[in-house]
DSSP file (Angstrom, degrees, kcal/mol; ACC not computed):
  #  RESIDUE AA STRUCTURE BP1 BP2  ACC     N-H-->O    O-->H-N    N-H-->O    O-->H-N    TCO  KAPPA ALPHA  PHI   PSI    X-CA   Y-CA   Z-CA
    1    1 A M              0   0    0      0, 0.0     3,-0.1     0, 0.0     0, 0.0   0.000 360.0 360.0 360.0 132.9  122.7  154.6  130.2
    2    2 A E        -     0   0    0      1,-0.3     2,-0.3     0, 0.0     0, 0.0   0.992 360.0 -29.5 -62.2 -65.7  122.0  152.8  127.0
    3    3 A K        -     0   0    0      0, 0.0    -1,-0.3     0, 0.0     2,-0.2  -0.990  66.7-101.7-152.6 153.2  119.3  155.1  125.6
    4    4 A D        -     0   0    0     -2,-0.3     2,-0.5    -3,-0.1    30,-0.1  -0.524  35.6-118.8 -78.1 141.5  116.6  157.3  127.0
    5    5 A L        -     0   0    0     -2,-0.2    30,-2.9    28,-0.2     2,-0.5  -0.683  32.3-171.3 -80.5 125.1  113.1  156.0  127.1
    6    6 A V  E     -a   35   0A   0     -2,-0.5    55,-0.4    28,-0.2     2,-0.3  -0.979   4.5-170.0-123.0 122.0  110.7  158.2  125.0
    7    7 A L  E     -a   36   0A   0     28,-2.9    30,-3.0    -2,-0.5     2,-0.4  -0.813  13.1-142.4-105.5 151.7  107.0  157.8  125.0
    8    8 A T  E     -aB  37  59A   0     51,-2.8    51,-3.3    -2,-0.3     2,-0.6  -0.950   5.8-158.5-118.5 133.1  104.7  159.6  122.6
    9    9 A L  E     -aB  38  58A   0     28,-3.0    30,-2.7    -2,-0.4     2,-0.5  -0.943  12.3-145.4-111.4 113.5  101.3  161.0  123.4
   10   10 A M  E     +aB  39  57A   0     47,-3.1    47,-1.3    -2,-0.6     2,-0.3  -0.707  39.1 177.3 -77.3 125.0   99.0  161.5  120.5
   11   11 A F  E     -a   40   0A   0     28,-3.1    30,-2.1    -2,-0.5    31,-0.5  -0.859  36.1-157.1-138.7 152.8   97.1  164.6  121.6
   12   12 A R    >   -     0   0    0     -2,-0.3     3,-1.5     3,-0.2     7,-0.2  -0.995  22.3-138.6-131.7 135.0   94.6  167.3  120.7
   13   13 A D  T 3  S+     0   0    0     -2,-0.4    -1,-0.1     1,-0.3     6,-0.1   0.850 104.4  46.9 -61.5 -35.7   94.6  170.6  122.4
   14   14 A Y  T 3  S+     0   0    0     -3,-0.1     2,-0.7     4,-0.0    -1,-0.3   0.374  89.1 104.5 -88.2   5.8   90.8  170.8  122.7
   15   15 A C    <>  -     0   0    0     -3,-1.5     4,-1.7     1,-0.2    -3,-0.2  -0.786  52.7-165.1 -95.2 113.3   90.6  167.2  124.1
   16   16 A S  H  > S+     0   0    0     -2,-0.7     4,-2.3     1,-0.2    -1,-0.2   0.863  91.6  55.3 -66.6 -34.7   90.0  167.0  127.8
   17   17 A L  H  > S+     0   0    0      1,-0.2     4,-2.5     2,-0.2    -1,-0.2   0.876 105.5  53.9 -63.6 -35.8   90.9  163.3  127.9
   18   18 A C  H  > S+     0   0    0      2,-0.2     4,-2.6     1,-0.2    -2,-0.2   0.928 109.4  46.5 -62.6 -46.0   94.2  164.2  126.3
   19   19 A H  H  X S+     0   0    0     -4,-1.7     4,-2.5     1,-0.2    -2,-0.2   0.895 111.8  51.8 -64.5 -40.0   95.0  166.8  129.0
   20   20 A K  H  X S+     0   0    0     -4,-2.3     4,-2.4     2,-0.2    -2,-0.2   0.916 111.3  46.6 -63.5 -42.6   94.0  164.4  131.7
   21   21 A M  H  X S+     0   0    0     -4,-2.5     4,-1.5     2,-0.2    -2,-0.2   0.933 111.8  50.6 -66.5 -43.7   96.3  161.7  130.4
   22   22 A R  H  X S+     0   0    0     -4,-2.6     4,-0.6     1,-0.2     3,-0.3   0.923 113.6  45.5 -58.6 -44.1   99.2  164.1  130.0
   23   23 A D  H >< S+     0   0    0     -4,-2.5     3,-0.9     1,-0.2    -1,-0.2   0.890 110.1  53.8 -66.9 -39.0   98.8  165.3  133.6
   24   24 A A  H 3< S+     0   0    0     -4,-2.4     4,-0.5     1,-0.2    -1,-0.2   0.747 103.2  58.9 -67.4 -23.1   98.4  161.8  134.9
   25   25 A L  H 3X S+     0   0    0     -4,-1.5     4,-2.3    -3,-0.3     3,-0.4   0.714  84.1  83.0 -77.5 -20.6  101.7  160.8  133.2
   26   26 A Q  H <X S+     0   0    0     -3,-0.9     4,-2.3    -4,-0.6     5,-0.2   0.889  88.6  48.8 -56.5 -47.2  103.7  163.5  135.2
   27   27 A P  H  > S+     0   0    0      0, 0.0     4,-2.1     0, 0.0    -1,-0.2   0.880 112.4  50.2 -62.1 -33.9  104.3  161.5  138.4
   28   28 A Y  H  > S+     0   0    0     -4,-0.5     4,-3.1    -3,-0.4     5,-0.4   0.877 108.3  52.7 -69.2 -37.4  105.5  158.5  136.2
   29   29 A Q  H  X S+     0   0    0     -4,-2.3     4,-2.4     1,-0.2    -1,-0.2   0.922 110.8  47.5 -61.5 -43.6  107.9  160.8  134.3
   30   30 A Q  H  < S+     0   0    0     -4,-2.3    -2,-0.2    -5,-0.2    -1,-0.2   0.908 117.4  42.2 -65.0 -41.2  109.3  162.0  137.6
   31   31 A Q  H  < S+     0   0    0     -4,-2.1    -2,-0.2    -5,-0.2    -1,-0.2   0.913 128.7  26.0 -72.8 -43.0  109.7  158.4  139.0
   32   32 A Y  H  < S-     0   0    0     -4,-3.1    53,-0.3    -5,-0.1    52,-0.2   0.611  94.0-133.1-102.1 -14.1  111.0  156.7  135.8
   33   33 A G     <  +     0   0    0     -4,-2.4   -28,-0.2    -5,-0.4     2,-0.2   0.738  47.4 153.9  73.0  23.4  112.6  159.6  134.0
   34   34 A F        -     0   0    0     -6,-0.3     2,-0.3    -5,-0.1   -28,-0.2  -0.512  43.1-119.7 -82.6 155.6  111.2  159.0  130.6
   35   35 A A  E     -a    6   0A   0    -30,-2.9   -28,-2.9    -2,-0.2     2,-0.5  -0.680  20.6-147.7 -89.0 147.7  110.7  161.7  128.0
   36   36 A L  E     -a    7   0A   0     -2,-0.3     2,-0.6   -30,-0.2   -28,-0.2  -0.966   6.3-163.1-121.1 117.7  107.2  162.5  126.8
   37   37 A E  E     -a    8   0A   0    -30,-3.0   -28,-3.0    -2,-0.5     2,-0.6  -0.888   9.6-155.3 -98.0 120.5  106.8  163.7  123.2
   38   38 A V  E     -a    9   0A   0     -2,-0.6     2,-0.5   -30,-0.2   -28,-0.2  -0.871  11.4-168.0-100.2 121.3  103.3  165.3  122.8
   39   39 A V  E     -a   10   0A   0    -30,-2.7   -28,-3.1    -2,-0.6     2,-0.8  -0.940  19.2-137.5-117.0 124.7  102.2  165.2  119.1
   40   40 A D  E >   -a   11   0A   0     -2,-0.5     3,-1.6   -30,-0.2     4,-0.2  -0.693  13.1-161.6 -78.3 108.5   99.2  167.2  117.8
   41   41 A V  G >  S+     0   0    0    -30,-2.1     3,-1.3    -2,-0.8     7,-0.6   0.788  86.3  63.7 -64.9 -25.7   97.4  164.7  115.6
   42   42 A D  G 3  S+     0   0    0    -31,-0.5    -1,-0.3     1,-0.2     3,-0.1   0.617  90.9  66.4 -74.8 -10.5   95.5  167.4  113.8
   43   43 A A  G <  S+     0   0    0     -3,-1.6     2,-0.4     1,-0.2    -1,-0.2   0.541 103.5  47.8 -84.7  -6.6   98.8  168.9  112.5
   44   44 A D    <>  -     0   0    0     -3,-1.3     4,-2.8    -4,-0.2     5,-0.2  -0.960  69.9-152.0-139.6 116.8   99.4  165.8  110.3
   45   45 A A  H  > S+     0   0    0     -2,-0.4     4,-2.3     1,-0.2     5,-0.2   0.852  98.3  51.9 -58.1 -38.1   96.6  164.4  108.1
   46   46 A A  H  > S+     0   0    0      2,-0.2     4,-2.2     1,-0.2    -1,-0.2   0.915 112.7  44.7 -66.7 -42.3   98.1  160.8  108.2
   47   47 A L  H  > S+     0   0    0      2,-0.2     4,-2.9     1,-0.2     5,-0.2   0.894 111.6  53.4 -67.7 -39.0   98.2  160.9  112.0
   48   48 A E  H  X S+     0   0    0     -4,-2.8     4,-1.3    -7,-0.6    -2,-0.2   0.915 111.4  46.0 -61.2 -42.6   94.7  162.4  112.2
   49   49 A E  H  < S+     0   0    0     -4,-2.3     4,-0.2    -5,-0.2    -1,-0.2   0.907 116.8  44.3 -66.2 -41.7   93.4  159.6  110.0
   50   50 A K  H  < S+     0   0    0     -4,-2.2    -2,-0.2     1,-0.2    -1,-0.2   0.895 129.4  22.3 -71.4 -41.1   95.2  156.9  112.0
   51   51 A Y  H >X S+     0   0    0     -4,-2.9     4,-1.5    -5,-0.1     3,-1.4   0.332  83.8 122.5-111.1   5.8   94.4  158.1  115.5
   52   52 A N  T 3< S+     0   0    0     -4,-1.3     3,-0.3     1,-0.3    -1,-0.1   0.823  86.1  23.5 -41.4 -61.5   91.3  160.2  115.0
   53   53 A E  T 34 S+     0   0    0     -4,-0.2    -1,-0.3     1,-0.2    -2,-0.1   0.478 118.5  63.2 -89.6  -1.9   88.8  158.5  117.4
   54   54 A L  T <4 S+     0   0    0     -3,-1.4    14,-1.0    13,-0.0    -2,-0.2   0.679  77.9 158.8 -95.3 -19.2   91.5  156.9  119.7
   55   55 A V     <  +     0   0    0     -4,-1.5   -44,-0.1    -3,-0.3     2,-0.1  -0.177  51.0  52.3 -58.8 144.5   93.1  160.1  121.1
   56   56 A P  S    S+     0   0    0      0, 0.0    12,-2.5     0, 0.0     2,-0.4   0.521  76.8 170.3 -75.0 147.1   94.7  160.3  123.5
   57   57 A V  E     -BC  10  67A   0    -47,-1.3   -47,-3.1    10,-0.2     2,-0.6  -0.994  22.3-152.0-126.7 128.8   97.0  157.4  122.6
   58   58 A L  E     +BC   9  66A   0      8,-3.0     7,-3.2    -2,-0.4     8,-1.2  -0.892  25.1 179.5-102.0 124.8  100.2  156.6  124.5
   59   59 A L  E     -BC   8  64A   0    -51,-3.3   -51,-2.8    -2,-0.6     2,-0.4  -0.870  33.8-157.1-125.9 154.0  102.8  155.0  122.4
   60   60 A W  E >  S- C   0  63A   0      3,-2.6     3,-2.2    -2,-0.3     2,-0.3  -0.936  83.0 -50.6-122.5 105.3  106.3  153.6  122.7
   61   61 A G  T 3  S-     0   0    0     -2,-0.4   -53,-0.1   -55,-0.4    -2,-0.0  -0.543 122.7 -24.8  61.7-124.1  107.5  153.7  119.1
   62   62 A D  T 3  S+     0   0    0     -2,-0.3     2,-0.6    -3,-0.1    -1,-0.3   0.441 117.0 104.7 -94.8  -1.9  104.7  152.0  117.2
   63   63 A R  E <   -C   60   0A   0     -3,-2.2    -3,-2.6     1,-0.0     2,-0.4  -0.706  67.0-139.0 -87.2 121.1  103.6  150.0  120.2
   64   64 A E  E     -C   59   0A   0     -2,-0.6    -5,-0.2    -5,-0.2     3,-0.1  -0.646  20.2-178.9 -79.1 129.3  100.3  151.3  121.8
   65   65 A I  E     -     0   0A   0     -7,-3.2     2,-0.3    -2,-0.4    -1,-0.2   0.847  66.0 -36.3 -90.3 -45.7  100.4  151.2  125.6
   66   66 A C  E     -C   58   0A   0     -8,-1.2    -8,-3.0     8,-0.1    -1,-0.4  -0.976  52.9-148.7-166.9 166.1   96.9  152.6  126.0
   67   67 A H  E    S+C   57   0A   0     -2,-0.3     2,-2.5   -10,-0.2   -10,-0.2  -0.961  70.9  12.7-143.0 163.7   94.3  155.0  124.6
   68   68 A W  S    S+     0   0    0    -12,-2.5     2,-0.3   -14,-1.0   -47,-0.1  -0.341 126.3  27.5  68.9 -55.7   91.4  157.2  125.9
   69   69 A F  S    S-     0   0    0     -2,-2.5     2,-0.6   -13,-0.1    -2,-0.2  -0.962  92.5-100.5-132.9 149.8   92.5  156.7  129.5
   70   70 A L        -     0   0    0     -2,-0.3     2,-1.2    -4,-0.1     3,-0.1  -0.580  28.7-151.9 -70.5 116.4   95.8  156.1  131.2
   71   71 A D     >  -     0   0    0     -2,-0.6     4,-2.5     1,-0.2     5,-0.2  -0.770  12.9-171.7 -88.8  95.8   95.9  152.4  132.1
   72   72 A E  H  > S+     0   0    0     -2,-1.2     4,-2.8     1,-0.2     5,-0.2   0.842  79.8  54.1 -64.0 -35.4   98.2  152.7  135.1
   73   73 A A  H  > S+     0   0    0      2,-0.2     4,-2.2     1,-0.2    -1,-0.2   0.930 111.9  44.5 -64.8 -44.6   98.7  148.9  135.5
   74   74 A L  H  > S+     0   0    0      2,-0.2     4,-2.6     1,-0.2    -2,-0.2   0.900 114.1  50.2 -65.2 -40.2   99.8  148.6  131.8
   75   75 A L  H  X S+     0   0    0     -4,-2.5     4,-3.0     2,-0.2     5,-0.2   0.936 110.7  48.4 -64.2 -45.9  102.0  151.6  132.1
   76   76 A R  H  X S+     0   0    0     -4,-2.8     4,-2.5     2,-0.2    -1,-0.2   0.919 112.9  48.4 -60.6 -43.1  103.7  150.3  135.3
   77   77 A A  H  X S+     0   0    0     -4,-2.2     4,-1.7    -5,-0.2    -1,-0.2   0.923 113.1  48.1 -62.6 -44.0  104.2  146.9  133.7
   78   78 A F  H  X S+     0   0    0     -4,-2.6     4,-2.2     1,-0.2    -2,-0.2   0.940 113.2  47.1 -60.9 -48.0  105.7  148.5  130.6
   79   79 A L  H  X S+     0   0    0     -4,-3.0     4,-1.9     1,-0.2    -1,-0.2   0.870 108.5  54.7 -65.4 -36.5  108.0  150.8  132.6
   80   80 A A  H  < S+     0   0    0     -4,-2.5    -1,-0.2    -5,-0.2    -2,-0.2   0.877 114.3  42.2 -63.2 -36.2  109.2  147.9  134.8
   81   81 A E  H  < S+     0   0    0     -4,-1.7    -2,-0.2    -5,-0.2    -1,-0.2   0.843 126.9  29.6 -75.1 -35.1  110.1  146.0  131.7
   82   82 A N  H  < S+     0   0    0     -4,-2.2     2,-0.4    -5,-0.2    -2,-0.2   0.405 100.5  84.2-114.5   0.8  111.7  148.9  129.8
   83   83 A S     <  -     0   0    0     -4,-1.9     3,-0.4    -5,-0.2   -50,-0.1  -0.841  59.1-149.2-110.8 145.2  113.1  151.3  132.3
   84   84 A E  S    S+     0   0    0     -2,-0.4     2,-0.5     1,-0.2    -1,-0.1   0.659  96.4  59.9 -80.2 -15.9  116.5  151.2  134.0
   85   85 A T              0   0    0    -53,-0.3    -1,-0.2     1,-0.2    -3,-0.0  -0.515 360.0 360.0-111.1  63.2  115.0  152.8  137.1
   86   86 A A              0   0    0     -2,-0.5    -1,-0.2    -3,-0.4    -2,-0.1   0.468 360.0 360.0 -79.6 360.0  112.3  150.3  138.1
């Protein structure tokens, strides 16, 4: 395998949308085998400023896949393009 696919979820512990997106990602993680890094935006002032009103935000590197709600169609398209286990 070339490299493992890692997605990042910009997250807040008290954010119900964040928890919903994290939970909705689990079946995709099982199917496609990507790693999910959950980052608390409130722990970093720069991240808080950048993502404040957008959380939850799902990223691949600096590329935003979706925010607020899991866009399953966009995620599936992204994973089909970038995953070895399509």
